[in-house]
C-alpha positions as CSV (number, residue, x, y, z in Angstrom):
1,M,-19.9,8.4,-7.6
2,V,-20.2,5.9,-4.7
3,Q,-21.9,7.3,-1.6
4,T,-21.5,6.2,1.9
5,E,-24.6,5.8,4.0
6,N,-24.2,9.2,5.5
7,G,-23.8,10.8,2.1
8,T,-20.1,11.3,2.2
9,P,-18.7,10.9,-1.4
10,R,-16.4,7.9,-1.5
11,N,-13.9,9.9,-3.7
12,E,-13.4,12.3,-0.8
13,R,-11.9,9.6,1.5
14,T,-8.6,11.5,1.5
15,V,-10.2,14.5,3.2
16,N,-9.2,14.3,6.8
17,Y,-10.5,15.8,10.0
18,N,-7.7,15.4,12.5
19,G,-6.7,12.5,10.2
20,I,-9.8,10.5,11.2
21,K,-12.8,9.8,9.0
22,F,-15.8,7.7,9.7
23,F,-17.8,6.0,7.0
24,K,-21.2,5.0,8.4
25,G,-22.7,1.6,7.8
26,N,-24.2,-1.4,9.5
27,P,-22.4,-2.9,12.5
28,L,-20.2,-5.9,11.7
29,P,-22.0,-9.3,11.9
30,E,-20.8,-12.2,14.0
31,R,-17.4,-13.4,13.1
32,H,-18.6,-16.6,11.3
33,V,-21.1,-14.6,9.3
34,M,-18.5,-12.0,8.4
35,A,-16.0,-14.7,7.3
36,R,-18.6,-16.3,5.0
37,M,-19.6,-13.0,3.4
38,Y,-16.1,-11.6,2.8
39,R,-15.1,-14.9,1.0
40,E,-17.8,-14.2,-1.6
41,V,-15.8,-11.1,-2.8
42,T,-13.4,-12.2,-5.5
43,A,-10.2,-10.6,-6.9
44,N,-12.0,-10.0,-10.2
45,Q,-14.8,-8.0,-8.4
46,L,-12.2,-6.0,-6.5
47,R,-10.3,-5.2,-9.7
48,D,-13.2,-4.6,-12.2
49,E,-16.0,-3.3,-10.0
50,M,-14.2,-1.6,-7.2
51,K,-11.1,-0.4,-8.9
52,V,-8.8,-1.9,-6.4
53,W,-5.3,-2.0,-7.9
54,R,-3.9,-5.0,-5.9
55,P,-6.9,-7.2,-5.7
56,E,-5.2,-10.6,-5.3
57,E,-3.1,-9.2,-2.4
58,T,-6.2,-7.7,-0.9
59,V,-7.9,-11.1,-0.9
60,E,-4.9,-12.6,0.9
61,A,-4.8,-9.8,3.5
62,A,-8.6,-10.1,4.0
63,Q,-8.2,-13.6,5.4
64,L,-6.1,-12.3,8.3
65,F,-8.2,-9.2,8.8
66,F,-11.6,-10.8,8.8
67,E,-10.8,-14.2,10.4
68,H,-8.1,-13.2,12.9
69,G,-9.5,-9.7,13.5
70,K,-6.1,-8.1,13.1
71,V,-3.5,-7.6,10.3
72,N,-0.3,-5.6,10.0
73,V,0.3,-4.8,6.3
74,V,4.1,-4.4,5.9
75,G,6.0,-3.1,2.9
76,E,8.5,-0.8,1.5
77,P,7.6,2.8,0.7
78,Q,5.4,3.0,-2.3
79,S,4.6,-0.7,-2.2
80,G,0.9,-0.3,-1.9
81,K,0.1,-0.6,1.9
82,G,-2.6,2.0,1.6
83,T,-4.0,0.3,-1.5
84,I,-4.5,-2.9,0.6
85,L,-6.4,-0.9,3.3
86,F,-8.5,0.7,0.5
87,G,-9.3,-2.8,-0.8
88,L,-10.3,-4.1,2.6
89,S,-12.5,-1.0,3.1
90,E,-14.1,-1.7,-0.3
91,I,-15.1,-5.1,0.9
92,C,-16.8,-3.5,3.9
93,Q,-18.4,-0.9,1.6
94,K,-19.8,-3.7,-0.6
95,E,-21.3,-5.5,2.4
96,G,-22.7,-2.3,3.9
97,W,-20.5,-2.4,7.0
98,G,-19.2,0.8,8.6
99,Y,-15.6,1.6,9.2
100,V,-13.2,4.3,10.3
101,F,-9.9,5.4,8.7
102,I,-7.1,6.9,10.8
103,D,-4.2,8.6,9.2
104,G,-1.1,8.0,11.3
105,H,0.8,10.9,9.6
106,H,-1.2,13.3,11.9
107,Q,1.2,13.1,14.8
108,E,0.1,16.3,16.4
109,V,-3.5,15.1,17.0
110,P,-4.0,14.7,20.8
111,Y,-4.1,11.0,21.7
112,G,-7.6,11.4,23.3
113,I,-9.1,12.2,19.9
114,V,-7.6,9.1,18.4
115,T,-8.5,6.8,21.3
116,D,-12.0,8.2,21.4
117,A,-12.3,7.3,17.7
118,L,-11.1,3.7,18.4
119,R,-13.5,3.3,21.3
120,A,-16.3,4.7,19.1
121,A,-15.5,2.1,16.5
122,Q,-15.7,-0.6,19.2
123,Q,-19.1,0.7,20.4
124,M,-20.5,1.0,16.9
125,R,-19.0,-2.5,16.0
126,V,-17.2,-1.2,12.8
127,A,-13.8,-2.0,11.4
128,V,-10.7,0.2,11.9
129,F,-8.1,1.0,9.3
130,F,-5.0,2.7,10.8
131,D,-2.6,3.8,8.1
132,S,1.1,4.5,8.9
133,F,0.8,3.1,12.4
134,D,4.6,3.2,12.8
135,Y,4.5,7.1,12.7
136,L,3.7,6.6,16.4
137,F,7.3,5.7,16.9
138,M,9.0,8.4,14.8
139,G,12.6,9.1,15.8
140,S,14.4,12.4,15.6
141,S,12.6,15.7,15.9
142,R,13.3,16.2,12.2
143,H,10.6,13.6,11.5
144,R,8.4,14.3,14.6
145,T,5.9,17.1,15.0
146,I,5.6,16.7,18.8
147,S,8.0,16.5,21.7
148,H,9.5,13.2,22.8
149,A,7.6,13.3,26.2
150,V,4.3,13.9,24.4
151,Q,5.1,11.2,21.9
152,E,5.8,8.6,24.6
153,E,2.4,9.2,26.4
154,R,0.5,9.5,23.1
155,T,2.0,6.3,21.7
156,G,1.3,4.2,24.8
157,E,-2.3,5.3,25.0
158,I,-3.0,4.8,21.3
159,V,-1.3,1.4,21.0
160,Q,-3.1,0.1,24.1
161,A,-6.5,1.2,22.7
162,A,-5.7,-0.4,19.4
163,V,-4.7,-3.8,20.7
164,N,-7.7,-3.9,23.0
165,L,-10.2,-3.7,20.2
166,S,-12.4,-6.7,19.5
167,V,-13.5,-5.4,16.1
168,P,-11.2,-6.1,13.1
169,I,-8.3,-3.6,12.8
170,A,-5.8,-3.3,10.0
171,I,-2.6,-1.3,10.4
172,T,0.2,-0.5,8.0
173,T,3.9,-0.3,8.9
174,H,7.0,0.2,6.7
175,D,9.7,-2.4,6.2
176,E,12.5,-2.9,8.7
177,G,15.0,-0.8,6.6
178,W,12.7,2.2,6.7
179,A,12.2,1.6,10.4
180,Q,15.9,1.6,11.2
181,E,16.3,4.9,9.5
182,F,13.2,6.8,10.8
183,V,11.8,5.1,13.9
184,N,12.8,5.4,17.6
185,T,13.7,1.8,18.0
186,E,13.8,2.0,21.8
187,L,10.2,3.3,21.9
188,R,9.1,0.7,19.4
189,E,10.7,-2.1,21.4
190,K,8.8,-0.9,24.5
191,H,5.7,-1.8,22.6
192,R,7.0,-4.9,20.8
193,G,4.6,-7.3,22.4
194,E,1.5,-5.2,21.3
195,I,2.9,-4.9,17.7
196,D,3.7,-8.6,17.4
197,S,0.1,-9.4,18.3
198,F,-0.8,-8.4,14.8
199,P,-0.3,-11.1,12.2
200,I,1.8,-9.8,9.3
201,Y,0.9,-9.6,5.7
202,E,4.0,-8.6,3.7
203,I,3.2,-7.1,0.4
204,P,5.0,-8.7,-2.6
205,L,6.6,-6.1,-4.8
206,D,5.3,-7.7,-8.0
207,F,1.7,-7.6,-9.1
208,M,0.1,-11.1,-8.8
209,S,-1.5,-11.0,-12.3
210,Y,-1.1,-9.2,-15.6
211,E,-4.8,-8.3,-15.5
212,S,-4.2,-6.3,-12.4
213,I,-1.2,-4.5,-14.1
214,R,-3.5,-3.7,-17.0
215,R,-6.2,-2.2,-14.7
216,F,-3.6,-0.2,-12.8
217,L,-2.1,1.3,-16.0
218,Q,-5.5,2.1,-17.5
219,D,-6.8,3.6,-14.2
220,S,-3.6,5.7,-14.2
221,G,-4.5,7.2,-17.6
222,F,-2.7,5.0,-20.1
223,S,-4.7,3.7,-23.1
224,E,-5.7,0.1,-23.3
225,Q,-3.4,-0.3,-26.4
226,S,-0.4,1.1,-24.5
227,A,-1.1,-1.0,-21.4
228,L,-1.4,-4.2,-23.4
229,F,1.9,-3.4,-25.2
230,L,3.7,-2.8,-22.0
231,I,2.3,-6.0,-20.4
232,G,3.1,-8.1,-23.5
233,M,6.6,-6.9,-24.2
234,H,8.1,-10.1,-22.7
235,E,6.2,-12.2,-25.3
236,D,6.8,-10.0,-28.3
237,P,9.5,-11.6,-30.5
238,K,10.3,-8.3,-32.2
239,V,10.8,-6.5,-28.8
240,I,12.8,-9.4,-27.4
241,N,15.2,-9.4,-30.5
242,L,15.4,-5.6,-30.5
243,L,16.4,-5.3,-26.9
244,T,18.7,-8.3,-26.9
245,N,20.6,-6.9,-29.9
246,F,20.7,-3.4,-28.3
247,Y,21.9,-4.6,-24.8
248,G,23.8,-7.6,-26.0
249,D,22.9,-9.1,-22.6
250,K,19.8,-11.2,-22.0
251,S,19.9,-10.5,-18.2
252,K,19.3,-6.8,-18.9
253,V,16.4,-7.6,-21.1
254,Q,14.9,-9.8,-18.4
255,E,15.5,-7.0,-15.9
256,V,13.2,-4.8,-18.1
257,F,10.5,-7.4,-18.3
258,G,10.7,-8.2,-14.6
259,A,10.4,-4.6,-13.7
260,I,7.2,-4.2,-15.6
261,Q,5.5,-6.5,-12.9
262,N,6.9,-4.3,-10.1
263,Y,4.4,-2.1,-8.3
264,P,6.8,0.6,-7.1
265,V,8.3,0.8,-10.6
266,L,4.9,1.2,-12.3
267,K,4.0,3.8,-9.8
268,E,7.1,5.7,-10.8
269,L,6.2,5.4,-14.5
270,T,2.6,6.4,-14.1
271,R,3.1,9.3,-11.6
272,D,6.5,10.9,-11.5
273,R,7.3,10.2,-15.1
274,R,3.9,10.0,-16.7
275,E,4.4,12.9,-19.1
276,D,7.6,11.4,-20.4
277,V,6.4,7.8,-20.6
278,D,3.0,8.3,-22.2
279,P,4.1,9.5,-25.7
280,I,7.1,7.2,-25.7
281,L,5.0,4.2,-24.8
282,F,2.4,5.1,-27.5
283,A,5.2,5.3,-30.1
284,A,6.8,2.1,-29.0
285,G,3.5,0.3,-29.2
286,R,3.3,1.4,-32.9
287,G,6.7,-0.2,-33.6
288,N,9.0,2.8,-33.2
289,V,12.4,1.2,-32.6
290,E,14.1,4.2,-31.0
291,K,11.2,4.7,-28.6
292,T,11.1,1.1,-27.6
293,V,14.7,1.3,-26.6
294,E,14.1,4.6,-24.8
295,L,11.1,3.0,-23.0
296,A,13.3,0.1,-21.8
297,R,15.9,2.6,-20.6
298,I,13.3,4.5,-18.5
299,I,12.0,1.2,-17.0
300,R,15.5,0.1,-16.0
301,E,16.2,3.6,-14.5
302,A,13.0,3.2,-12.4
303,E,14.0,-0.2,-11.2
304,H,17.6,0.9,-10.4
305,K,16.2,3.8,-8.4
306,R,14.0,1.4,-6.4
307,R,16.9,-0.9,-5.8
308,F,19.2,1.9,-4.8
309,L,16.8,3.3,-2.2
310,T,16.3,-0.2,-0.8
311,L,20.1,-0.8,-0.7
312,L,20.7,2.6,0.9
313,R,18.3,1.8,3.7
314,K,19.9,-1.6,4.2
315,T,23.4,-0.1,4.2
316,K,22.4,2.5,6.9
317,D,20.8,-0.3,8.9
318,N,24.0,-2.4,8.8
319,K,26.2,0.6,9.8
320,K,23.8,1.3,12.7
321,K,24.0,-2.3,13.9
322,K,27.8,-2.2,13.7
323,H,27.9,1.1,15.6
324,D,25.6,-0.3,18.3
């Protein structure tokens, strides 16, 4: 179990006190020193030693975070925004630097508590990770836990405190389709200048290496044999012939193989459908024809679900624009 300097177990990072949690460590060094040190952390280290599921993406986001001092990690729901923040915090952890996590879902927390935490981070010279920053701009009362008047004041104070930081700060926001459905766009536009001051790192849906897929699957509880079978399906002649004969359409087979690289799809398989997929994947890996076909069907279902939700948000977005 990794311990932070103040003795807080690293695996308790999800325990929130008003959605804010400090991890003590040394103050950040000068920018040029910090830039040199973070570059020494490789994707392989992040993946194998720190159990970061999207290591290559973390390395890319780290360049903006450590060298520009700001980054806005943007992506669809379930695309791994929080995973990137975790990866960046692991770099800080490795170097012994302190940091603070702020969970933006806690809309009811008075703004003074949040701004005090931001100012404390500034004084301590530690990094800030602000997850779900766009919850500051939530729209209808169905998605807000505070009144509109309180939200306006709270949002203005927190946004201003965040952009005034000279220590590195990483925020996460959802994609534009999500924003059009859930965010008060008028309030967001009021703070457009501050938001645009954050360089954007847009998360690709696909993993950037098969090794990272393997690590993700194994960390999610699949055996190494099952993980390697799933990753290697696209290169297995027996699997290719079997699925081509079954579907009679190579594009559907390629859809299956492409979906295996997709982070939201694999999250669906390893979390919501884990109990279904685990025995099926094990049997398919041992050459069971029926289970291989069933596995392909489940993968396609997960991919279609992801596409449908994305299309649904885009459709709502287009209807709203036409109405406006």
